[in-house]
Structure formats: C-alpha cells, structure tokens
A tleap script that builds the chain and sets N, CA, C and O, in Angstrom:
source leaprc.protein.ff14SB
mol = sequence {
  NMET LYS ILE PRO ALA ASP LEU LYS TYR THR
  LYS ASP HIE GLU TRP VAL ARG ILE GLU ASP
  ASN VAL VAL VAL VAL GLY VAL SER ASP TYR
  ALA GLN SER GLN LEU GLY ASP VAL VAL PHE
  MET ASP VAL GLN THR GLU GLY ASP SER LEU
  LEU GLN GLY GLU VAL PHE GLY ALA ILE GLU
  ALA VAL LYS THR VAL ALA ASP LEU TYR MET
  PRO LEU SER GLY GLU ILE VAL THR PHE ASN
  SER ASP LEU GLU SER ALA PRO GLU SER VAL
  ASN LYS ASP PRO TYR GLY SER GLY TRP ILE
  ILE LYS VAL LYS ILE SER LYS PRO ALA GLU
  LEU ASP SER LEU LEU ASN ALA GLU ALA TYR
  LYS ALA LEU ILE GLU ASP ILE CGLN
}
set mol.1.N position { 14.057 -54.862 -16.007 }
set mol.1.CA position { 12.920 -54.644 -15.153 }
set mol.1.C position { 13.257 -53.556 -14.129 }
set mol.1.O position { 14.323 -53.564 -13.514 }
set mol.2.N position { 12.336 -52.640 -13.969 }
set mol.2.CA position { 12.549 -51.508 -13.069 }
set mol.2.C position { 12.058 -51.853 -11.664 }
set mol.2.O position { 10.975 -52.411 -11.488 }
set mol.3.N position { 12.883 -51.506 -10.660 }
set mol.3.CA position { 12.513 -51.630 -9.252 }
set mol.3.C position { 12.994 -50.356 -8.565 }
set mol.3.O position { 14.081 -50.339 -7.987 }
set mol.4.N position { 12.197 -49.287 -8.622 }
set mol.4.CA position { 12.632 -48.018 -8.027 }
set mol.4.C position { 12.972 -48.156 -6.542 }
set mol.4.O position { 12.229 -48.771 -5.777 }
set mol.5.N position { 14.107 -47.575 -6.151 }
set mol.5.CA position { 14.598 -47.686 -4.777 }
set mol.5.C position { 13.770 -46.881 -3.784 }
set mol.5.O position { 13.824 -47.154 -2.585 }
set mol.6.N position { 13.010 -45.902 -4.248 }
set mol.6.CA position { 12.260 -45.041 -3.328 }
set mol.6.C position { 10.887 -45.594 -2.970 }
set mol.6.O position { 10.127 -44.943 -2.252 }
set mol.7.N position { 10.559 -46.789 -3.461 }
set mol.7.CA position { 9.254 -47.394 -3.185 }
set mol.7.C position { 9.407 -48.562 -2.218 }
set mol.7.O position { 10.504 -49.081 -2.015 }
set mol.8.N position { 8.283 -48.963 -1.627 }
set mol.8.CA position { 8.204 -50.178 -0.813 }
set mol.8.C position { 7.378 -51.181 -1.608 }
set mol.8.O position { 6.586 -50.787 -2.464 }
set mol.9.N position { 7.552 -52.476 -1.335 }
set mol.9.CA position { 6.913 -53.531 -2.114 }
set mol.9.C position { 6.303 -54.598 -1.215 }
set mol.9.O position { 6.711 -54.772 -0.066 }
set mol.10.N position { 5.304 -55.317 -1.766 }
set mol.10.CA position { 4.721 -56.448 -1.060 }
set mol.10.C position { 5.166 -57.735 -1.749 }
set mol.10.O position { 5.656 -57.712 -2.879 }
set mol.11.N position { 4.990 -58.843 -1.061 }
set mol.11.CA position { 5.289 -60.140 -1.663 }
set mol.11.C position { 4.276 -60.486 -2.753 }
set mol.11.O position { 4.505 -61.398 -3.548 }
set mol.12.N position { 3.154 -59.758 -2.791 }
set mol.12.CA position { 2.138 -59.955 -3.828 }
set mol.12.C position { 2.366 -59.046 -5.033 }
set mol.12.O position { 1.529 -58.991 -5.935 }
set mol.13.N position { 3.498 -58.329 -5.055 }
set mol.13.CA position { 3.948 -57.521 -6.189 }
set mol.13.C position { 3.222 -56.191 -6.358 }
set mol.13.O position { 3.167 -55.647 -7.460 }
set mol.14.N position { 2.664 -55.667 -5.263 }
set mol.14.CA position { 2.196 -54.285 -5.283 }
set mol.14.C position { 3.333 -53.392 -4.806 }
set mol.14.O position { 4.203 -53.825 -4.050 }
set mol.15.N position { 3.317 -52.147 -5.255 }
set mol.15.CA position { 4.284 -51.164 -4.767 }
set mol.15.C position { 3.533 -50.064 -4.029 }
set mol.15.O position { 2.338 -49.853 -4.236 }
set mol.16.N position { 4.272 -49.365 -3.156 }
set mol.16.CA position { 3.707 -48.303 -2.337 }
set mol.16.C position { 4.654 -47.108 -2.384 }
set mol.16.O position { 5.858 -47.247 -2.168 }
set mol.17.N position { 4.095 -45.935 -2.670 }
set mol.17.CA position { 4.846 -44.676 -2.580 }
set mol.17.C position { 4.204 -43.875 -1.452 }
set mol.17.O position { 3.002 -43.610 -1.471 }
set mol.18.N position { 5.005 -43.498 -0.486 }
set mol.18.CA position { 4.501 -42.806 0.695 }
set mol.18.C position { 4.442 -41.306 0.422 }
set mol.18.O position { 5.434 -40.691 0.030 }
set mol.19.N position { 3.259 -40.731 0.636 }
set mol.19.CA position { 3.056 -39.285 0.503 }
set mol.19.C position { 2.328 -38.814 1.758 }
set mol.19.O position { 1.102 -38.704 1.760 }
set mol.20.N position { 3.075 -38.536 2.824 }
set mol.20.CA position { 2.519 -38.176 4.129 }
set mol.20.C position { 1.700 -39.343 4.672 }
set mol.20.O position { 2.214 -40.458 4.762 }
set mol.21.N position { 0.434 -39.113 5.036 }
set mol.21.CA position { -0.394 -40.177 5.598 }
set mol.21.C position { -1.197 -40.912 4.524 }
set mol.21.O position { -2.073 -41.720 4.833 }
set mol.22.N position { -0.886 -40.619 3.258 }
set mol.22.CA position { -1.539 -41.294 2.138 }
set mol.22.C position { -0.462 -42.031 1.350 }
set mol.22.O position { 0.647 -41.529 1.167 }
set mol.23.N position { -0.807 -43.226 0.889 }
set mol.23.CA position { 0.123 -43.964 0.040 }
set mol.23.C position { -0.525 -44.200 -1.318 }
set mol.23.O position { -1.731 -44.425 -1.420 }
set mol.24.N position { 0.296 -44.143 -2.347 }
set mol.24.CA position { -0.123 -44.462 -3.702 }
set mol.24.C position { 0.260 -45.924 -3.930 }
set mol.24.O position { 1.354 -46.345 -3.556 }
set mol.25.N position { -0.636 -46.694 -4.541 }
set mol.25.CA position { -0.437 -48.131 -4.715 }
set mol.25.C position { -0.583 -48.503 -6.190 }
set mol.25.O position { -1.459 -47.994 -6.889 }
set mol.26.N position { 0.285 -49.393 -6.643 }
set mol.26.CA position { 0.187 -49.929 -7.991 }
set mol.26.C position { 0.782 -51.321 -8.025 }
set mol.26.O position { 1.145 -51.867 -6.983 }
set mol.27.N position { 0.886 -51.899 -9.208 }
set mol.27.CA position { 1.548 -53.196 -9.347 }
set mol.27.C position { 2.931 -52.978 -9.939 }
set mol.27.O position { 3.151 -52.052 -10.719 }
set mol.28.N position { 3.846 -53.834 -9.560 }
set mol.28.CA position { 5.238 -53.680 -9.977 }
set mol.28.C position { 5.428 -53.973 -11.464 }
set mol.28.O position { 4.570 -54.562 -12.121 }
set mol.29.N position { 6.559 -53.548 -11.957 }
set mol.29.CA position { 6.927 -53.820 -13.343 }
set mol.29.C position { 6.966 -55.325 -13.580 }
set mol.29.O position { 6.540 -55.803 -14.632 }
set mol.30.N position { 7.478 -56.071 -12.601 }
set mol.30.CA position { 7.514 -57.535 -12.705 }
set mol.30.C position { 6.095 -58.082 -12.844 }
set mol.30.O position { 5.832 -58.916 -13.710 }
set mol.31.N position { 5.178 -57.613 -11.989 }
set mol.31.CA position { 3.801 -58.107 -12.015 }
set mol.31.C position { 3.133 -57.842 -13.362 }
set mol.31.O position { 2.515 -58.734 -13.943 }
set mol.32.N position { 3.262 -56.611 -13.852 }
set mol.32.CA position { 2.600 -56.305 -15.125 }
set mol.32.C position { 3.200 -57.124 -16.265 }
set mol.32.O position { 2.487 -57.499 -17.195 }
set mol.33.N position { 4.504 -57.408 -16.203 }
set mol.33.CA position { 5.130 -58.202 -17.269 }
set mol.33.C position { 4.640 -59.649 -17.225 }
set mol.33.O position { 4.508 -60.289 -18.268 }
set mol.34.N position { 4.370 -60.166 -16.028 }
set mol.34.CA position { 3.863 -61.529 -15.887 }
set mol.34.C position { 2.390 -61.635 -16.304 }
set mol.34.O position { 1.960 -62.661 -16.833 }
set mol.35.N position { 1.631 -60.575 -16.062 }
set mol.35.CA position { 0.211 -60.575 -16.414 }
set mol.35.C position { -0.016 -60.498 -17.921 }
set mol.35.O position { -0.936 -61.120 -18.451 }
set mol.36.N position { 0.824 -59.734 -18.601 }
set mol.36.CA position { 0.597 -59.479 -20.016 }
set mol.36.C position { -0.232 -58.217 -20.186 }
set mol.36.O position { -0.314 -57.396 -19.272 }
set mol.37.N position { -0.841 -58.060 -21.341 }
set mol.37.CA position { -1.580 -56.837 -21.654 }
set mol.37.C position { -2.802 -56.674 -20.758 }
set mol.37.O position { -3.729 -57.484 -20.799 }
set mol.38.N position { -2.792 -55.617 -19.947 }
set mol.38.CA position { -3.911 -55.329 -19.052 }
set mol.38.C position { -5.056 -54.729 -19.866 }
set mol.38.O position { -4.864 -53.777 -20.623 }
set mol.39.N position { -6.248 -55.300 -19.698 }
set mol.39.CA position { -7.399 -54.851 -20.477 }
set mol.39.C position { -8.530 -54.275 -19.618 }
set mol.39.O position { -9.432 -53.622 -20.143 }
set mol.40.N position { -8.488 -54.511 -18.296 }
set mol.40.CA position { -9.575 -54.019 -17.447 }
set mol.40.C position { -9.127 -53.989 -15.995 }
set mol.40.O position { -8.401 -54.870 -15.535 }
set mol.41.N position { -9.573 -52.956 -15.279 }
set mol.41.CA position { -9.325 -52.836 -13.842 }
set mol.41.C position { -10.679 -52.865 -13.144 }
set mol.41.O position { -11.583 -52.115 -13.513 }
set mol.42.N position { -10.825 -53.719 -12.142 }
set mol.42.CA position { -12.073 -53.809 -11.388 }
set mol.42.C position { -11.792 -53.428 -9.942 }
set mol.42.O position { -11.340 -54.253 -9.149 }
set mol.43.N position { -12.064 -52.176 -9.607 }
set mol.43.CA position { -11.884 -51.685 -8.242 }
set mol.43.C position { -13.204 -51.036 -7.816 }
set mol.43.O position { -13.534 -49.931 -8.245 }
set mol.44.N position { -13.943 -51.738 -6.970 }
set mol.44.CA position { -15.248 -51.270 -6.491 }
set mol.44.C position { -15.184 -50.842 -5.025 }
set mol.44.O position { -16.221 -50.678 -4.382 }
set mol.45.N position { -13.971 -50.661 -4.492 }
set mol.45.CA position { -13.794 -50.460 -3.048 }
set mol.45.C position { -13.449 -49.029 -2.668 }
set mol.45.O position { -13.099 -48.773 -1.515 }
set mol.46.N position { -13.537 -48.087 -3.604 }
set mol.46.CA position { -13.248 -46.699 -3.261 }
set mol.46.C position { -14.167 -46.260 -2.122 }
set mol.46.O position { -15.380 -46.459 -2.183 }
set mol.47.N position { -13.583 -45.662 -1.083 }
set mol.47.CA position { -14.334 -45.234 0.089 }
set mol.47.C position { -14.389 -46.282 1.192 }
set mol.47.O position { -14.795 -45.977 2.313 }
set mol.48.N position { -13.984 -47.515 0.889 }
set mol.48.CA position { -13.994 -48.584 1.883 }
set mol.48.C position { -12.707 -48.584 2.706 }
set mol.48.O position { -11.644 -48.186 2.229 }
set mol.49.N position { -12.827 -49.036 3.943 }
set mol.49.CA position { -11.661 -49.269 4.797 }
set mol.49.C position { -11.410 -50.767 4.830 }
set mol.49.O position { -12.295 -51.552 5.172 }
set mol.50.N position { -10.196 -51.150 4.470 }
set mol.50.CA position { -9.824 -52.559 4.402 }
set mol.50.C position { -8.553 -52.797 5.212 }
set mol.50.O position { -7.795 -51.868 5.491 }
set mol.51.N position { -8.337 -54.043 5.579 }
set mol.51.CA position { -7.149 -54.426 6.321 }
set mol.51.C position { -6.041 -54.857 5.371 }
set mol.51.O position { -6.295 -55.263 4.237 }
set mol.52.N position { -4.818 -54.763 5.854 }
set mol.52.CA position { -3.663 -55.223 5.081 }
set mol.52.C position { -3.908 -56.671 4.650 }
set mol.52.O position { -4.297 -57.510 5.462 }
set mol.53.N position { -3.679 -56.953 3.374 }
set mol.53.CA position { -3.826 -58.297 2.844 }
set mol.53.C position { -5.201 -58.606 2.269 }
set mol.53.O position { -5.364 -59.626 1.599 }
set mol.54.N position { -6.196 -57.751 2.512 }
set mol.54.CA position { -7.520 -57.980 1.943 }
set mol.54.C position { -7.527 -57.602 0.464 }
set mol.54.O position { -6.747 -56.755 0.028 }
set mol.55.N position { -8.406 -58.232 -0.296 }
set mol.55.CA position { -8.538 -57.948 -1.729 }
set mol.55.C position { -9.267 -56.613 -1.905 }
set mol.55.O position { -10.344 -56.406 -1.346 }
set mol.56.N position { -8.666 -55.710 -2.689 }
set mol.56.CA position { -9.334 -54.435 -2.962 }
set mol.56.C position { -9.842 -54.332 -4.390 }
set mol.56.O position { -10.540 -53.375 -4.728 }
set mol.57.N position { -9.506 -55.294 -5.231 }
set mol.57.CA position { -9.943 -55.258 -6.615 }
set mol.57.C position { -9.310 -56.384 -7.402 }
set mol.57.O position { -8.727 -57.315 -6.847 }
set mol.58.N position { -9.445 -56.268 -8.723 }
set mol.58.CA position { -8.862 -57.273 -9.613 }
set mol.58.C position { -8.327 -56.576 -10.856 }
set mol.58.O position { -8.797 -55.515 -11.267 }
set mol.59.N position { -7.335 -57.217 -11.424 }
set mol.59.CA position { -6.730 -56.714 -12.653 }
set mol.59.C position { -6.898 -57.808 -13.707 }
set mol.59.O position { -6.518 -58.959 -13.490 }
set mol.60.N position { -7.467 -57.435 -14.836 }
set mol.60.CA position { -7.728 -58.411 -15.894 }
set mol.60.C position { -6.775 -58.155 -17.049 }
set mol.60.O position { -6.674 -57.045 -17.570 }
set mol.61.N position { -6.083 -59.212 -17.430 }
set mol.61.CA position { -5.178 -59.143 -18.570 }
set mol.61.C position { -5.661 -60.141 -19.621 }
set mol.61.O position { -6.573 -60.928 -19.369 }
set mol.62.N position { -5.052 -60.100 -20.779 }
set mol.62.CA position { -5.438 -61.008 -21.856 }
set mol.62.C position { -5.314 -62.459 -21.392 }
set mol.62.O position { -6.143 -63.302 -21.738 }
set mol.63.N position { -4.267 -62.745 -20.602 }
set mol.63.CA position { -3.986 -64.115 -20.182 }
set mol.63.C position { -4.717 -64.566 -18.924 }
set mol.63.O position { -4.990 -65.756 -18.766 }
set mol.64.N position { -5.042 -63.629 -18.019 }
set mol.64.CA position { -5.512 -64.037 -16.700 }
set mol.64.C position { -6.210 -62.900 -15.968 }
set mol.64.O position { -6.196 -61.753 -16.416 }
set mol.65.N position { -6.813 -63.230 -14.846 }
set mol.65.CA position { -7.355 -62.246 -13.914 }
set mol.65.C position { -6.667 -62.487 -12.575 }
set mol.65.O position { -6.553 -63.627 -12.127 }
set mol.66.N position { -6.205 -61.401 -11.934 }
set mol.66.CA position { -5.503 -61.533 -10.654 }
set mol.66.C position { -6.109 -60.583 -9.632 }
set mol.66.O position { -6.492 -59.458 -9.953 }
set mol.67.N position { -6.186 -61.062 -8.388 }
set mol.67.CA position { -6.640 -60.208 -7.302 }
set mol.67.C position { -5.576 -59.181 -6.958 }
set mol.67.O position { -4.381 -59.414 -7.143 }
set mol.68.N position { -6.029 -58.044 -6.455 }
set mol.68.CA position { -5.152 -56.983 -5.964 }
set mol.68.C position { -5.328 -56.913 -4.452 }
set mol.68.O position { -6.455 -56.879 -3.958 }
set mol.69.N position { -4.211 -56.892 -3.711 }
set mol.69.CA position { -4.252 -56.956 -2.258 }
set mol.69.C position { -3.808 -55.639 -1.629 }
set mol.69.O position { -2.889 -54.976 -2.110 }
set mol.70.N position { -4.487 -55.279 -0.539 }
set mol.70.CA position { -4.123 -54.072 0.206 }
set mol.70.C position { -2.730 -54.245 0.800 }
set mol.70.O position { -2.502 -55.178 1.569 }
set mol.71.N position { -1.794 -53.360 0.457 }
set mol.71.CA position { -0.460 -53.460 1.046 }
set mol.71.C position { -0.435 -52.980 2.495 }
set mol.71.O position { 0.431 -53.380 3.274 }
set mol.72.N position { -1.393 -52.118 2.852 }
set mol.72.CA position { -1.480 -51.538 4.192 }
set mol.72.C position { -2.955 -51.342 4.541 }
set mol.72.O position { -3.784 -51.133 3.655 }
set mol.73.N position { -3.275 -51.409 5.817 }
set mol.73.CA position { -4.643 -51.151 6.261 }
set mol.73.C position { -4.977 -49.676 6.082 }
set mol.73.O position { -4.136 -48.805 6.302 }
set mol.74.N position { -6.212 -49.409 5.681 }
set mol.74.CA position { -6.632 -48.026 5.555 }
set mol.74.C position { -7.843 -47.867 4.655 }
set mol.74.O position { -8.445 -48.840 4.201 }
set mol.75.N position { -8.181 -46.599 4.412 }
set mol.75.CA position { -9.331 -46.252 3.585 }
set mol.75.C position { -8.873 -45.921 2.166 }
set mol.75.O position { -7.956 -45.123 1.971 }
set mol.76.N position { -9.511 -46.532 1.194 }
set mol.76.CA position { -9.207 -46.228 -0.202 }
set mol.76.C position { -9.881 -44.897 -0.527 }
set mol.76.O position { -11.106 -44.822 -0.618 }
set mol.77.N position { -9.081 -43.855 -0.699 }
set mol.77.CA position { -9.631 -42.517 -0.907 }
set mol.77.C position { -9.778 -42.161 -2.381 }
set mol.77.O position { -10.595 -41.311 -2.734 }
set mol.78.N position { -8.990 -42.808 -3.247 }
set mol.78.CA position { -9.038 -42.490 -4.674 }
set mol.78.C position { -8.708 -43.722 -5.499 }
set mol.78.O position { -7.793 -44.478 -5.172 }
set mol.79.N position { -9.464 -43.914 -6.569 }
set mol.79.CA position { -9.144 -44.890 -7.607 }
set mol.79.C position { -8.715 -44.096 -8.836 }
set mol.79.O position { -9.328 -43.080 -9.166 }
set mol.80.N position { -7.691 -44.544 -9.498 }
set mol.80.CA position { -7.201 -43.876 -10.702 }
set mol.80.C position { -8.197 -44.112 -11.840 }
set mol.80.O position { -8.082 -45.084 -12.585 }
set mol.81.N position { -9.165 -43.219 -11.962 }
set mol.81.CA position { -10.241 -43.394 -12.958 }
set mol.81.C position { -9.723 -43.357 -14.394 }
set mol.81.O position { -10.428 -43.794 -15.303 }
set mol.82.N position { -8.519 -42.850 -14.623 }
set mol.82.CA position { -7.938 -42.880 -15.969 }
set mol.82.C position { -7.766 -44.312 -16.469 }
set mol.82.O position { -7.732 -44.557 -17.675 }
set mol.83.N position { -7.659 -45.260 -15.528 }
set mol.83.CA position { -7.470 -46.658 -15.918 }
set mol.83.C position { -8.732 -47.262 -16.533 }
set mol.83.O position { -8.659 -48.295 -17.198 }
set mol.84.N position { -9.883 -46.630 -16.320 }
set mol.84.CA position { -11.113 -47.132 -16.930 }
set mol.84.C position { -11.047 -47.054 -18.447 }
set mol.84.O position { -11.509 -47.962 -19.138 }
set mol.85.N position { -10.478 -45.977 -18.965 }
set mol.85.CA position { -10.368 -45.818 -20.421 }
set mol.85.C position { -8.992 -46.198 -20.958 }
set mol.85.O position { -8.827 -46.403 -22.161 }
set mol.86.N position { -8.002 -46.293 -20.063 }
set mol.86.CA position { -6.641 -46.621 -20.509 }
set mol.86.C position { -5.966 -47.600 -19.544 }
set mol.86.O position { -4.957 -47.258 -18.926 }
set mol.87.N position { -6.520 -48.831 -19.406 }
set mol.87.CA position { -5.915 -49.793 -18.482 }
set mol.87.C position { -4.496 -50.185 -18.864 }
set mol.87.O position { -3.729 -50.658 -18.025 }
set mol.88.N position { -4.149 -49.987 -20.136 }
set mol.88.CA position { -2.801 -50.321 -20.599 }
set mol.88.C position { -1.722 -49.453 -19.944 }
set mol.88.O position { -0.535 -49.760 -20.058 }
set mol.89.N position { -2.117 -48.377 -19.263 }
set mol.89.CA position { -1.149 -47.552 -18.528 }
set mol.89.C position { -0.402 -48.376 -17.480 }
set mol.89.O position { 0.745 -48.074 -17.150 }
set mol.90.N position { -1.056 -49.419 -16.956 }
set mol.90.CA position { -0.402 -50.297 -15.987 }
set mol.90.C position { 0.800 -50.974 -16.624 }
set mol.90.O position { 1.816 -51.185 -15.962 }
set mol.91.N position { 0.696 -51.316 -17.905 }
set mol.91.CA position { 1.821 -51.922 -18.617 }
set mol.91.C position { 2.862 -50.888 -19.031 }
set mol.91.O position { 4.063 -51.113 -18.881 }
set mol.92.N position { 2.400 -49.763 -19.547 }
set mol.92.CA position { 3.305 -48.760 -20.106 }
set mol.92.C position { 4.069 -47.980 -19.045 }
set mol.92.O position { 5.238 -47.648 -19.243 }
set mol.93.N position { 3.425 -47.686 -17.926 }
set mol.93.CA position { 4.032 -46.830 -16.893 }
set mol.93.C position { 3.553 -47.267 -15.506 }
set mol.93.O position { 2.826 -46.529 -14.840 }
set mol.94.N position { 3.965 -48.481 -15.062 }
set mol.94.CA position { 3.417 -49.020 -13.813 }
set mol.94.C position { 3.697 -48.172 -12.579 }
set mol.94.O position { 2.930 -48.214 -11.617 }
set mol.95.N position { 4.781 -47.405 -12.591 }
set mol.95.CA position { 5.145 -46.591 -11.423 }
set mol.95.C position { 4.712 -45.129 -11.566 }
set mol.95.O position { 4.948 -44.319 -10.670 }
set mol.96.N position { 4.086 -44.799 -12.680 }
set mol.96.CA position { 3.654 -43.427 -12.919 }
set mol.96.C position { 2.159 -43.388 -13.155 }
set mol.96.O position { 1.372 -43.548 -12.222 }
set mol.97.N position { 1.764 -43.174 -14.410 }
set mol.97.CA position { 0.344 -43.030 -14.739 }
set mol.97.C position { -0.453 -44.311 -14.516 }
set mol.97.O position { -1.684 -44.275 -14.537 }
set mol.98.N position { 0.219 -45.440 -14.302 }
set mol.98.CA position { -0.460 -46.712 -14.067 }
set mol.98.C position { -0.759 -47.012 -12.606 }
set mol.98.O position { -1.125 -48.138 -12.269 }
set mol.99.N position { -0.606 -46.010 -11.728 }
set mol.99.CA position { -0.960 -46.240 -10.315 }
set mol.99.C position { -2.438 -46.609 -10.234 }
set mol.99.O position { -3.217 -46.266 -11.123 }
set mol.100.N position { -2.825 -47.315 -9.157 }
set mol.100.CA position { -4.193 -47.843 -9.093 }
set mol.100.C position { -5.047 -47.140 -8.036 }
set mol.100.O position { -6.136 -46.660 -8.348 }
set mol.101.N position { -4.574 -47.072 -6.803 }
set mol.101.CA position { -5.365 -46.453 -5.735 }
set mol.101.C position { -4.481 -45.597 -4.841 }
set mol.101.O position { -3.255 -45.716 -4.841 }
set mol.102.N position { -5.146 -44.725 -4.073 }
set mol.102.CA position { -4.504 -43.990 -2.979 }
set mol.102.C position { -5.228 -44.386 -1.698 }
set mol.102.O position { -6.456 -44.469 -1.659 }
set mol.103.N position { -4.447 -44.626 -0.659 }
set mol.103.CA position { -4.976 -45.130 0.598 }
set mol.103.C position { -4.539 -44.226 1.743 }
set mol.103.O position { -3.359 -43.904 1.880 }
set mol.104.N position { -5.506 -43.820 2.564 }
set mol.104.CA position { -5.200 -43.126 3.813 }
set mol.104.C position { -4.942 -44.218 4.838 }
set mol.104.O position { -5.869 -44.894 5.283 }
set mol.105.N position { -3.669 -44.388 5.212 }
set mol.105.CA position { -3.312 -45.521 6.051 }
set mol.105.C position { -3.776 -45.321 7.495 }
set mol.105.O position { -3.771 -44.209 8.023 }
set mol.106.N position { -4.175 -46.430 8.114 }
set mol.106.CA position { -4.661 -46.387 9.485 }
set mol.106.C position { -3.679 -47.009 10.476 }
set mol.106.O position { -3.793 -46.798 11.683 }
set mol.107.N position { -2.720 -47.771 9.966 }
set mol.107.CA position { -1.738 -48.427 10.831 }
set mol.107.C position { -0.335 -48.204 10.256 }
set mol.107.O position { 0.208 -49.090 9.595 }
set mol.108.N position { 0.259 -47.020 10.503 }
set mol.108.CA position { 1.575 -46.709 9.925 }
set mol.108.C position { 2.661 -47.731 10.264 }
set mol.108.O position { 3.620 -47.876 9.507 }
set mol.109.N position { 2.530 -48.433 11.373 }
set mol.109.CA position { 3.538 -49.431 11.754 }
set mol.109.C position { 3.635 -50.558 10.726 }
set mol.109.O position { 4.664 -51.227 10.637 }
set mol.110.N position { 2.571 -50.772 9.949 }
set mol.110.CA position { 2.598 -51.826 8.927 }
set mol.110.C position { 3.619 -51.537 7.828 }
set mol.110.O position { 4.021 -52.451 7.109 }
set mol.111.N position { 4.040 -50.292 7.689 }
set mol.111.CA position { 5.062 -49.957 6.684 }
set mol.111.C position { 6.319 -50.799 6.892 }
set mol.111.O position { 7.027 -51.122 5.938 }
set mol.112.N position { 6.587 -51.148 8.147 }
set mol.112.CA position { 7.776 -51.943 8.454 }
set mol.112.C position { 7.702 -53.352 7.882 }
set mol.112.O position { 8.730 -54.017 7.755 }
set mol.113.N position { 6.503 -53.820 7.532 }
set mol.113.CA position { 6.357 -55.170 6.988 }
set mol.113.C position { 6.605 -55.226 5.481 }
set mol.113.O position { 6.677 -56.311 4.903 }
set mol.114.N position { 6.735 -54.071 4.851 }
set mol.114.CA position { 6.948 -54.031 3.399 }
set mol.114.C position { 8.421 -54.221 3.061 }
set mol.114.O position { 9.298 -53.997 3.896 }
set mol.115.N position { 8.677 -54.632 1.841 }
set mol.115.CA position { 10.037 -54.887 1.368 }
set mol.115.C position { 10.651 -53.636 0.763 }
set mol.115.O position { 9.960 -52.847 0.118 }
set mol.116.N position { 11.955 -53.456 0.971 }
set mol.116.CA position { 12.651 -52.401 0.241 }
set mol.116.C position { 13.021 -52.953 -1.138 }
set mol.116.O position { 12.797 -54.131 -1.417 }
set mol.117.N position { 13.579 -52.115 -1.986 }
set mol.117.CA position { 13.868 -52.515 -3.367 }
set mol.117.C position { 14.806 -53.721 -3.429 }
set mol.117.O position { 14.596 -54.618 -4.245 }
set mol.118.N position { 15.836 -53.758 -2.580 }
set mol.118.CA position { 16.789 -54.876 -2.600 }
set mol.118.C position { 16.106 -56.185 -2.219 }
set mol.118.O position { 16.328 -57.213 -2.859 }
set mol.119.N position { 15.274 -56.148 -1.176 }
set mol.119.CA position { 14.576 -57.360 -0.740 }
set mol.119.C position { 13.578 -57.816 -1.803 }
set mol.119.O position { 13.406 -59.015 -2.025 }
set mol.120.N position { 12.921 -56.859 -2.459 }
set mol.120.CA position { 11.971 -57.219 -3.516 }
set mol.120.C position { 12.698 -57.842 -4.707 }
set mol.120.O position { 12.225 -58.818 -5.290 }
set mol.121.N position { 13.841 -57.278 -5.061 }
set mol.121.CA position { 14.633 -57.839 -6.159 }
set mol.121.C position { 15.041 -59.275 -5.842 }
set mol.121.O position { 14.992 -60.142 -6.714 }
set mol.122.N position { 15.442 -59.525 -4.601 }
set mol.122.CA position { 15.815 -60.883 -4.183 }
set mol.122.C position { 14.617 -61.825 -4.270 }
set mol.122.O position { 14.768 -62.981 -4.668 }
set mol.123.N position { 13.434 -61.345 -3.904 }
set mol.123.CA position { 12.215 -62.147 -4.000 }
set mol.123.C position { 11.961 -62.576 -5.448 }
set mol.123.O position { 11.667 -63.742 -5.714 }
set mol.124.N position { 12.074 -61.639 -6.365 }
set mol.124.CA position { 11.849 -61.940 -7.789 }
set mol.124.C position { 12.882 -62.927 -8.300 }
set mol.124.O position { 12.556 -63.850 -9.046 }
set mol.125.N position { 14.126 -62.729 -7.897 }
set mol.125.CA position { 15.191 -63.641 -8.342 }
set mol.125.C position { 14.929 -65.063 -7.849 }
set mol.125.O position { 15.232 -66.026 -8.554 }
set mol.126.N position { 14.369 -65.202 -6.646 }
set mol.126.CA position { 14.040 -66.527 -6.122 }
set mol.126.C position { 12.914 -67.178 -6.918 }
set mol.126.O position { 12.880 -68.401 -7.052 }
set mol.127.N position { 11.991 -66.374 -7.448 }
set mol.127.CA position { 10.857 -66.885 -8.216 }
set mol.127.C position { 11.326 -67.397 -9.575 }
set mol.127.O position { 10.838 -68.411 -10.073 }
set mol.128.N position { 12.274 -66.684 -10.162 }
set mol.128.CA position { 12.682 -67.002 -11.538 }
set mol.128.C position { 13.607 -68.161 -11.596 }
set mol.128.O position { 14.040 -68.552 -12.681 }
savepdb mol mol.pdb
quit
C-alpha cells in the first residue's frame, strides 16, 4: 500500500497535496482498496464553500457508498470531471489521475490538524 510522504492525510482517509493556496484532494490507497471497484463519483458541491469535516460528496463502489469529507475549510474550485467517465481512476491511480477536487483553502492553520505519512501509516496499522 502506497502512502506518499509528501502528502497530508485525514483520519477519514482523504489525502491532501498542497499547491500554494489550493489543495488537491483524493482518497488514499488504503481507502480505495477497502471500498473495492469505484463505479461512480457524486460531487455536487463545486463552487461551494464548506467547513473542515463537512461532506462534499460521495464515492460509490460495487460494495458500498461512502461519504467524502472536506479535509480543510474552503471553496471547492474544481471537480475532476474525468472521474465521470472513468471513476476507476480512483482505484488505478489514487494519488494521480484519481484526484477528486481542488479546494481554495480559507483557514491555512487547519493544515496542522492533518496527519503526516508516518502518523497515517500508524492509524492504518491500528485499524488492521
């Protein structure tokens, strides 16, 4: 299982890549492996401003449907529209082409609440 060291993580298994005042958000390799084959992404919040921890969408897999949570407060500026025709990208390349949204963050201090790769790995080990 991949846990890139250059990303930040949430306890809900989203990852964050910081690109200036915008962050790219997706689900971790662990999350996609637990969900199974992703068949649909439901993100209707593009353009909305949400708080950290609020639901921004849902991910539907063959086995289940799971909510997606905002890792940081801010405005959702972009949804990865490629996922509409190729939701399986979340399984094949969760840290690359399987990214889900880009967020213009409004509270940069919240970055301190995210987990680094080592802490996220420890979280997963505790779950298993």
